[in-house]
FIVEX-610382 format. One line per 3 residues: number of its first residue (from 1); their letters; for each residue y, x, z of C-alpha. Coordinates in steps of 0.5 Angstrom, whole numbers, plus 500, padded with zeros to 3 digits. Layout:
N
NUM) a) Y/X/Z ~ ... $
END
This chain:
423
1) xxx) 500/500/500 ~ 507/502/498 ~ 510/502/505 $
4) xxx) 517/502/502 ~ 516/496/498 ~ 512/492/503 $
7) xxx) 515/486/506 ~ 517/485/513 ~ 511/481/514 $
10) xxx) 506/486/511 ~ 509/491/515 ~ 508/487/521 $
13) xxx) 501/486/519 ~ 499/493/517 ~ 502/495/524 $
16) xxx) 497/491/528 ~ 492/494/524 ~ 494/501/525 $
19) xxx) 495/500/533 ~ 488/497/533 ~ 485/504/530 $
22) xxx) 490/508/534 ~ 487/505/540 ~ 480/506/538 $
25) xxx) 482/513/536 ~ 485/515/543 ~ 479/512/547 $
28) xxx) 475/517/544 ~ 478/523/548 ~ 479/528/543 $
31) xxx) 481/535/544 ~ 483/538/537 ~ 488/544/536 $
34) xxx) 492/545/530 ~ 498/548/533 ~ 497/555/530 $
37) xxx) 494/559/525 ~ 489/563/528 ~ 483/565/525 $
40) xxx) 476/562/526 ~ 470/565/530 ~ 467/566/523 $
43) xxx) 473/569/520 ~ 473/574/526 ~ 466/575/525 $
46) xxx) 467/578/518 ~ 470/585/521 ~ 464/586/526 $
49) xxx) 462/592/522 ~ 469/595/524 ~ 467/596/531 $
52) xxx) 461/601/529 ~ 464/605/523 ~ 466/610/528 $
55) xxx) 459/612/531 ~ 460/619/533 ~ 465/624/535 $
58) xxx) 465/628/529 ~ 468/622/525 ~ 474/621/530 $
61) xxx) 478/626/525 ~ 483/624/519 ~ 483/630/515 $
64) xxx) 484/636/521 ~ 487/631/526 ~ 483/629/532 $
67) xxx) 485/621/532 ~ 484/621/540 ~ 490/625/542 $
70) xxx) 497/625/542 ~ 502/625/536 ~ 503/622/529 $
73) xxx) 509/618/531 ~ 508/614/524 ~ 501/613/524 $
76) xxx) 495/617/521 ~ 496/619/513 ~ 490/615/511 $
79) xxx) 492/609/514 ~ 499/610/511 ~ 496/611/504 $
82) xxx) 492/604/505 ~ 499/600/506 ~ 502/604/501 $
85) xxx) 497/602/496 ~ 498/595/499 ~ 506/595/498 $
88) xxx) 506/599/492 ~ 511/604/495 ~ 510/612/497 $
91) xxx) 506/613/503 ~ 512/617/506 ~ 516/611/506 $
94) xxx) 511/607/510 ~ 510/607/518 ~ 503/605/521 $
97) xxx) 504/602/528 ~ 500/598/533 ~ 497/591/532 $
100) xxx) 502/586/530 ~ 508/586/525 ~ 512/581/529 $
103) xxx) 513/587/534 ~ 515/591/529 ~ 520/586/526 $
106) xxx) 522/585/533 ~ 523/592/535 ~ 527/593/528 $
109) xxx) 532/587/529 ~ 533/590/536 ~ 535/597/534 $
112) xxx) 540/594/529 ~ 543/590/535 ~ 543/596/539 $
115) xxx) 544/602/535 ~ 546/599/528 ~ 543/601/521 $
118) xxx) 544/608/518 ~ 550/604/514 ~ 553/600/519 $
121) xxx) 560/601/522 ~ 558/600/529 ~ 552/597/533 $
124) xxx) 551/589/531 ~ 552/587/538 ~ 559/590/538 $
127) xxx) 560/585/532 ~ 565/579/533 ~ 559/575/530 $
130) xxx) 552/576/527 ~ 549/571/523 ~ 542/571/519 $
133) xxx) 540/567/513 ~ 533/563/515 ~ 529/559/509 $
136) xxx) 527/553/512 ~ 522/550/513 ~ 520/557/516 $
139) xxx) 517/561/521 ~ 518/559/528 ~ 517/566/531 $
142) xxx) 522/569/526 ~ 528/564/529 ~ 526/566/536 $
145) xxx) 528/573/535 ~ 535/571/532 ~ 536/566/538 $
148) xxx) 534/571/543 ~ 539/576/541 ~ 544/570/540 $
151) xxx) 545/571/532 ~ 547/565/529 ~ 542/562/524 $
154) xxx) 544/559/518 ~ 539/554/514 ~ 537/556/507 $
157) xxx) 533/550/503 ~ 526/553/500 ~ 524/551/493 $
160) xxx) 518/552/489 ~ 520/559/487 ~ 523/561/494 $
163) xxx) 530/560/498 ~ 535/557/494 ~ 539/563/491 $
166) xxx) 545/559/490 ~ 546/558/497 ~ 545/565/499 $
169) xxx) 550/568/494 ~ 555/563/497 ~ 553/565/505 $
172) xxx) 553/573/503 ~ 560/573/502 ~ 561/573/509 $
175) xxx) 561/580/512 ~ 558/577/519 ~ 552/575/515 $
178) xxx) 547/581/516 ~ 541/579/513 ~ 535/574/511 $
181) xxx) 528/572/513 ~ 523/572/507 ~ 516/571/507 $
184) xxx) 515/572/500 ~ 508/570/498 ~ 505/564/500 $
187) xxx) 511/562/505 ~ 510/560/512 ~ 509/554/511 $
190) xxx) 510/551/504 ~ 506/556/501 ~ 511/558/496 $
193) xxx) 511/564/492 ~ 518/568/490 ~ 519/568/483 $
196) xxx) 521/575/479 ~ 528/572/479 ~ 529/570/486 $
199) xxx) 527/577/488 ~ 532/580/483 ~ 537/576/486 $
202) xxx) 536/578/493 ~ 535/585/491 ~ 541/586/487 $
205) xxx) 546/581/490 ~ 553/583/492 ~ 554/582/500 $
208) xxx) 560/583/504 ~ 556/586/509 ~ 554/593/507 $
211) xxx) 548/594/512 ~ 545/587/510 ~ 538/587/511 $
214) xxx) 532/583/508 ~ 526/582/513 ~ 521/582/508 $
217) xxx) 515/579/512 ~ 509/580/507 ~ 504/577/512 $
220) xxx) 500/573/507 ~ 500/579/501 ~ 492/578/500 $
223) xxx) 491/571/503 ~ 489/568/497 ~ 485/561/497 $
226) xxx) 484/561/489 ~ 482/566/484 ~ 489/566/482 $
229) xxx) 492/573/484 ~ 500/571/483 ~ 504/578/482 $
232) xxx) 510/579/486 ~ 516/583/484 ~ 516/589/488 $
235) xxx) 523/588/492 ~ 523/596/494 ~ 523/598/487 $
238) xxx) 528/592/485 ~ 533/594/491 ~ 533/601/489 $
241) xxx) 534/600/482 ~ 540/595/484 ~ 543/601/488 $
244) xxx) 541/598/495 ~ 535/602/497 ~ 536/601/505 $
247) xxx) 536/593/504 ~ 529/592/504 ~ 525/592/511 $
250) xxx) 517/590/509 ~ 512/588/514 ~ 505/586/514 $
253) xxx) 499/587/518 ~ 491/586/518 ~ 492/581/524 $
256) xxx) 489/575/519 ~ 484/580/516 ~ 480/583/521 $
259) xxx) 482/582/528 ~ 488/578/530 ~ 489/582/537 $
262) xxx) 487/588/534 ~ 489/589/527 ~ 494/594/525 $
265) xxx) 501/593/523 ~ 505/597/518 ~ 512/597/515 $
268) xxx) 516/600/509 ~ 523/602/508 ~ 528/607/505 $
271) xxx) 528/615/506 ~ 535/613/510 ~ 531/608/514 $
274) xxx) 525/612/516 ~ 529/617/519 ~ 533/612/523 $
277) xxx) 527/609/526 ~ 524/616/527 ~ 530/618/531 $
280) xxx) 530/612/535 ~ 522/611/536 ~ 521/619/538 $
283) xxx) 524/617/545 ~ 520/610/545 ~ 513/612/544 $
286) xxx) 508/618/543 ~ 504/615/537 ~ 500/608/536 $
289) xxx) 493/607/537 ~ 490/612/531 ~ 483/611/533 $
292) xxx) 484/603/531 ~ 488/605/525 ~ 482/610/523 $
295) xxx) 477/604/524 ~ 481/600/519 ~ 481/606/514 $
298) xxx) 474/607/514 ~ 472/600/514 ~ 476/599/508 $
301) xxx) 474/605/504 ~ 477/602/498 ~ 482/596/495 $
304) xxx) 476/593/492 ~ 472/593/499 ~ 479/589/502 $
307) xxx) 478/584/496 ~ 471/583/497 ~ 473/582/504 $
310) xxx) 478/577/503 ~ 474/573/498 ~ 470/572/504 $
313) xxx) 476/569/508 ~ 477/565/502 ~ 470/562/502 $
316) xxx) 471/560/509 ~ 478/557/509 ~ 479/554/502 $
319) xxx) 474/548/504 ~ 478/547/510 ~ 485/546/506 $
322) xxx) 481/542/501 ~ 479/537/507 ~ 486/537/509 $
325) xxx) 489/535/502 ~ 483/530/500 ~ 484/526/507 $
328) xxx) 492/526/506 ~ 491/524/498 ~ 486/519/500 $
331) xxx) 490/516/506 ~ 497/517/504 ~ 498/517/497 $
334) xxx) 502/512/494 ~ 505/510/501 ~ 511/512/499 $
337) xxx) 512/515/506 ~ 509/522/506 ~ 509/528/501 $
340) xxx) 505/535/502 ~ 504/541/498 ~ 497/544/496 $
343) xxx) 498/551/497 ~ 494/557/493 ~ 494/562/499 $
346) xxx) 496/563/506 ~ 495/559/513 ~ 499/553/513 $
349) xxx) 500/547/509 ~ 507/544/509 ~ 508/536/510 $
352) xxx) 514/532/510 ~ 514/525/513 ~ 519/519/512 $
355) xxx) 525/522/515 ~ 526/521/522 ~ 519/520/524 $
358) xxx) 516/527/525 ~ 517/527/533 ~ 514/521/533 $
361) xxx) 508/523/529 ~ 507/529/534 ~ 508/525/540 $
364) xxx) 503/520/537 ~ 498/525/535 ~ 498/529/542 $
367) xxx) 497/522/546 ~ 491/521/542 ~ 488/528/543 $
370) xxx) 491/532/537 ~ 495/538/538 ~ 500/540/532 $
373) xxx) 506/545/532 ~ 512/542/535 ~ 516/538/530 $
376) xxx) 522/542/529 ~ 519/548/530 ~ 520/550/522 $
379) xxx) 527/550/523 ~ 532/554/527 ~ 533/552/534 $
382) xxx) 527/547/533 ~ 532/542/530 ~ 530/539/523 $
385) xxx) 536/536/521 ~ 532/530/518 ~ 526/530/523 $
388) xxx) 521/530/517 ~ 517/537/517 ~ 510/538/520 $
391) xxx) 506/545/519 ~ 499/544/519 ~ 494/549/521 $
394) xxx) 487/548/518 ~ 484/555/520 ~ 481/555/527 $
397) xxx) 477/548/527 ~ 471/547/524 ~ 471/542/518 $
400) xxx) 468/536/523 ~ 474/537/528 ~ 479/538/522 $
403) xxx) 477/531/519 ~ 477/528/526 ~ 484/531/527 $
406) xxx) 486/529/520 ~ 484/522/521 ~ 488/521/527 $
409) xxx) 494/524/524 ~ 494/520/518 ~ 494/513/522 $
412) xxx) 500/516/526 ~ 504/518/520 ~ 503/511/517 $
415) xxx) 504/508/524 ~ 511/512/525 ~ 513/510/518 $
418) xxx) 512/503/520 ~ 516/503/526 ~ 521/506/523 $
421) xxx) 522/501/517 ~ 521/495/522 ~ 526/499/527 $
END
């Protein structure tokens, strides 16, 4: 039924029916969680061999370096090369670190805030105002970093080819705008892939702030759900060609490739940025966990091994995404009160309800035992201006639980929409 075209009496009748379905679902006492993009146990099991790949002391060397000892501030050479191949940048421009790219992003933002960039006039904390561009819907943890530091966030609407570059070009004429968050491949949560034109614009546009930075969080660089392998233009090369080599700060990790709590993170940046980070981190640390880095390098002996490993992840994930999309199609297609994007990779699905309904859907689902990412989480300050976007994370639950959760979700979507239409 197209709820937008239904009569008042038809809506009331449908509401009564849905309320009975909802009461029956609540009575089941469900406890289902789709709030975060966690790998499932089956995905984590794929990396079990990594725990035994270093079987004796003779293997604890990267070249002549004993990885059990101090040193190598930016990680072991073989791990830097592994990520250099992934990023398609020189190994000298790569820093291999600890387990989380979020930590690297937070530390980098804090360095900019405290010390300023190599091309800054002063630390950002001493600026009258610092603003940041935030493609929306986007990643809540990115926004939390800015909010904690008091950086003013500006919404930039997402399109199928990345953030709206016309909007971006308008805002970067303000010298207070110091950067932008980007998840360029299988964007969180929309699944968008940045087009060549978008990448070129971000790399070459003139900005009033000479120390403008792109935080290029390429978290899903190898997380394909289909046989397609969409290419992403190299932002490192494009910025260099445009005369802004210091602009991109590129991040990724193996958190959703091997072990979420024991992966390896890396970042890539220009020579000037590398020297700047080295000067600061030489006070902060003596070096990362090089044993874990070597484990990863030995486990992924070559890129074809990584590709084969990620195909196994896709075999586990794709049926879950298909189940979610199939249920949405069956239950909500033609209602006029829902839209969603079937992603080709990544970990999330972006769902839009009738404006003004997302919080109510979240509340109804929670009361029925289904936990979702909080409504508004995909926007800065947790405030979705239209109260319509919900991020769905299908990766953790088994398909049986996922199907049960989506049954609840679809009833809640229709119920919330009818309440709004009758309101």
